[in-house]
C-alpha positions as CSV (number, residue, x, y, z in Angstrom):
1,X,-145.6,-8.3,-141.7
2,X,-146.1,-4.5,-141.5
3,X,-144.2,-2.2,-144.0
4,X,-142.0,0.5,-142.5
5,X,-141.9,3.9,-144.1
6,X,-138.4,5.4,-144.2
7,X,-137.9,9.1,-143.2
8,X,-134.8,11.3,-142.9
9,X,-134.0,12.9,-139.6
10,X,-133.5,16.7,-140.0
11,X,-133.5,18.3,-136.6
12,X,-132.5,17.2,-133.0
13,X,-135.4,18.4,-130.8
14,X,-134.8,17.2,-127.3
15,X,-133.2,14.3,-125.3
16,X,-135.5,11.9,-123.5
17,X,-134.9,10.3,-120.1
18,X,-131.5,9.2,-118.8
19,X,-130.9,5.4,-118.9
20,X,-129.4,2.7,-121.0
21,X,-130.9,3.8,-124.4
22,X,-130.4,7.6,-124.3
23,X,-133.0,8.2,-127.0
24,X,-134.1,11.6,-128.3
25,X,-137.0,13.3,-130.1
26,X,-136.1,14.3,-133.7
27,X,-138.0,16.0,-136.5
28,X,-138.0,14.3,-139.9
29,X,-138.5,15.4,-143.4
30,X,-142.2,14.6,-143.3
31,X,-142.6,17.2,-140.4
32,X,-143.3,14.4,-138.0
33,X,-141.7,13.9,-134.6
34,X,-140.0,10.6,-133.8
35,X,-138.2,8.8,-131.0
36,X,-134.7,8.0,-132.2
37,X,-132.3,5.6,-130.6
38,X,-128.8,6.5,-131.8
39,X,-126.4,4.0,-133.2
40,X,-123.8,4.8,-130.6
41,X,-126.3,4.8,-127.7
42,X,-126.1,2.4,-124.8
43,X,-128.6,-0.1,-126.1
44,X,-127.3,-0.1,-129.7
45,X,-128.9,0.3,-133.1
46,X,-131.0,-2.9,-132.9
47,X,-133.3,-1.9,-130.0
48,X,-136.4,-0.8,-131.9
49,X,-136.2,-3.5,-134.7
50,X,-135.8,-6.2,-132.0
51,X,-139.0,-5.0,-130.3
52,X,-140.8,-4.7,-133.6
53,X,-139.9,-8.3,-134.6
54,X,-141.0,-9.7,-131.2
55,X,-144.5,-8.3,-131.6
56,X,-144.9,-9.3,-135.3
57,X,-143.8,-12.9,-134.6
58,X,-146.6,-13.3,-132.1
59,X,-149.2,-11.6,-134.3
60,X,-148.2,-13.7,-137.4
61,X,-148.7,-16.9,-135.3
62,X,-152.0,-15.7,-133.9
63,X,-150.6,-15.6,-130.4
64,X,-151.5,-13.0,-127.7
65,X,-148.9,-10.2,-127.7
66,X,-147.9,-8.8,-124.2
67,X,-146.0,-5.6,-123.7
68,X,-144.4,-4.5,-120.4
69,X,-142.9,-1.0,-120.1
70,X,-140.8,0.2,-117.1
71,X,-142.2,3.3,-115.4
72,X,-141.8,5.3,-112.1
73,X,-143.8,7.9,-110.3
74,X,-143.1,11.5,-111.1
75,X,-141.9,12.1,-107.6
76,X,-139.5,9.2,-107.7
77,X,-141.0,7.6,-104.6
78,X,-140.9,4.1,-106.2
79,X,-137.4,4.4,-107.7
80,X,-135.1,1.7,-106.6
81,X,-132.4,3.3,-104.4
82,X,-130.7,0.1,-103.1
83,X,-126.9,0.3,-103.0
84,X,-125.3,-1.6,-105.8
85,X,-121.8,-1.7,-107.4
86,X,-123.2,-0.2,-110.6
87,X,-124.9,2.7,-108.8
88,X,-121.7,3.4,-106.9
89,X,-119.8,3.5,-110.2
90,X,-122.2,5.7,-112.1
91,X,-123.8,7.8,-109.3
92,X,-127.2,6.9,-110.7
93,X,-130.0,4.7,-109.3
94,X,-129.6,1.0,-110.3
95,X,-132.8,1.3,-112.4
96,X,-133.9,4.3,-114.5
97,X,-137.5,4.3,-115.8
98,X,-139.6,6.7,-117.7
99,X,-142.1,8.8,-115.7
100,X,-145.6,7.2,-115.7
101,X,-148.1,9.1,-117.8
102,X,-145.6,11.0,-119.9
103,X,-145.0,10.6,-123.7
104,X,-141.6,9.0,-123.1
105,X,-143.3,6.2,-121.1
106,X,-145.2,5.3,-124.2
107,X,-144.3,3.4,-127.4
108,X,-142.9,4.7,-130.7
109,X,-145.4,4.3,-133.5
110,X,-143.4,1.5,-135.1
111,X,-143.9,-0.8,-132.1
112,X,-147.1,0.6,-130.6
113,X,-149.5,-2.0,-129.2
114,X,-152.6,-2.8,-131.1
115,X,-156.1,-2.9,-129.7
116,X,-155.9,-6.7,-129.2
117,X,-152.6,-6.6,-127.4
118,X,-152.0,-6.5,-123.7
119,X,-150.0,-3.7,-121.9
120,X,-148.6,-3.9,-118.4
121,X,-146.7,-1.3,-116.5
122,X,-143.7,-2.6,-114.5
123,X,-141.5,-1.0,-111.8
124,X,-138.8,-3.6,-111.6
125,X,-136.9,-5.5,-114.4
126,X,-139.1,-8.6,-114.4
127,X,-142.1,-8.7,-116.6
128,X,-143.9,-10.6,-113.9
129,X,-143.1,-8.9,-110.6
130,X,-146.2,-6.9,-109.6
131,X,-147.6,-6.7,-113.1
132,X,-150.4,-9.3,-113.5
133,X,-148.7,-11.0,-116.5
134,X,-148.6,-14.4,-114.8
135,X,-152.3,-14.1,-114.0
136,X,-153.1,-13.2,-117.6
137,X,-151.2,-16.2,-118.9
138,X,-153.0,-18.5,-116.5
139,X,-156.4,-17.1,-117.5
140,X,-155.5,-17.6,-121.2
141,X,-154.3,-21.1,-120.4
142,X,-150.8,-20.4,-121.8
143,X,-147.7,-22.0,-120.3
144,X,-145.1,-21.1,-122.9
145,X,-143.8,-17.6,-123.6
146,X,-141.8,-16.3,-126.6
147,X,-139.8,-13.4,-125.3
148,X,-137.6,-10.6,-126.6
149,X,-136.7,-7.1,-125.6
150,X,-134.0,-5.5,-123.5
151,X,-131.8,-5.2,-122.0
152,X,-131.0,-8.9,-122.5
153,X,-129.1,-9.2,-119.3
154,X,-131.6,-7.2,-117.3
155,X,-135.3,-7.3,-118.2
156,X,-135.2,-10.4,-120.4
157,X,-133.0,-12.5,-118.2
158,X,-134.9,-11.5,-115.0
159,X,-138.2,-12.3,-116.7
160,X,-136.9,-15.7,-117.9
161,X,-135.7,-16.7,-114.4
162,X,-139.0,-15.7,-112.9
163,X,-141.0,-17.5,-115.6
164,X,-139.0,-20.7,-114.7
165,X,-140.0,-20.2,-111.0
166,X,-143.6,-20.0,-112.2
167,X,-143.4,-23.2,-114.2
168,X,-143.7,-21.3,-117.5
169,X,-141.5,-22.5,-120.4
170,X,-139.6,-19.7,-122.1
171,X,-138.3,-19.4,-125.7
172,X,-135.9,-16.5,-126.1
173,X,-135.5,-15.1,-129.7
174,X,-131.9,-14.1,-130.2
175,X,-132.6,-11.4,-132.9
176,X,-135.2,-9.9,-130.7
177,X,-132.9,-9.2,-127.8
178,X,-130.5,-6.3,-127.3
179,X,-128.2,-4.7,-124.7
180,X,-125.8,-1.8,-124.4
181,X,-123.2,-4.2,-123.0
182,X,-122.2,-6.7,-125.8
183,X,-120.3,-9.0,-123.3
184,X,-123.2,-9.2,-120.9
185,X,-125.6,-9.7,-123.8
186,X,-123.6,-12.7,-125.1
187,X,-123.1,-14.2,-121.7
188,X,-126.8,-14.0,-120.9
189,X,-127.8,-15.7,-124.2
190,X,-125.0,-18.2,-124.3
191,X,-124.6,-19.1,-120.7
192,X,-126.9,-17.6,-118.0
193,X,-130.3,-18.2,-119.6
194,X,-129.6,-21.7,-121.0
195,X,-130.5,-23.2,-117.6
196,X,-134.0,-21.6,-117.6
197,X,-135.0,-21.3,-121.3
198,X,-134.6,-22.4,-124.9
199,X,-132.5,-19.8,-126.8
200,X,-133.4,-19.9,-130.5
201,X,-132.8,-17.9,-133.6
202,X,-135.7,-16.1,-135.4
203,X,-135.8,-18.8,-138.1
204,X,-135.9,-21.6,-135.5
205,X,-138.8,-20.0,-133.7
206,X,-140.7,-19.6,-137.0
207,X,-140.1,-23.3,-137.7
208,X,-141.4,-24.2,-134.2
209,X,-144.6,-22.1,-134.7
210,X,-145.2,-23.9,-138.0
211,X,-145.1,-27.4,-136.4
């Protein structure tokens, strides 16, 4: 597993995009700039470590690691504007993505893809819709996915449901999922996804990979 170097945040530089995580750029004591997800933010303090764990599990087991990242055009032409109860309550689009080609659409260094990894842009919650991920798995002759990320009740659950429709078996790693809504997070893991996937702890997945 990779070693993480601790730094101390010293200056708040600028906020990043609106959305569930509400991250910001901060300057640290090593004069570097970092993406920071605040403890009180919508997605909670475990967002980055969950994504870090998800990638390292795959690499340690010698599995292909696939990233999907939500993006939209700069002019907003592909932003989902369908009426939903949530959009009516918040006054915001039901989905809020980073702008394609900008720094905020990339990855923090701690979870950045490696040269051997696969990266797909997505414009909807599912990792499969319009991305090419399903085709890649078919080409690699893989029919089981180990999945983590967030939000649990949005991107993860939507991807798991679609994987089921594609006859792909899913294993969801509890510690690698996060959401800004604790109740929705728990319901998704403990109820909604149980019909479509195996929900396992990090230790249980590690044991499965050793078999």
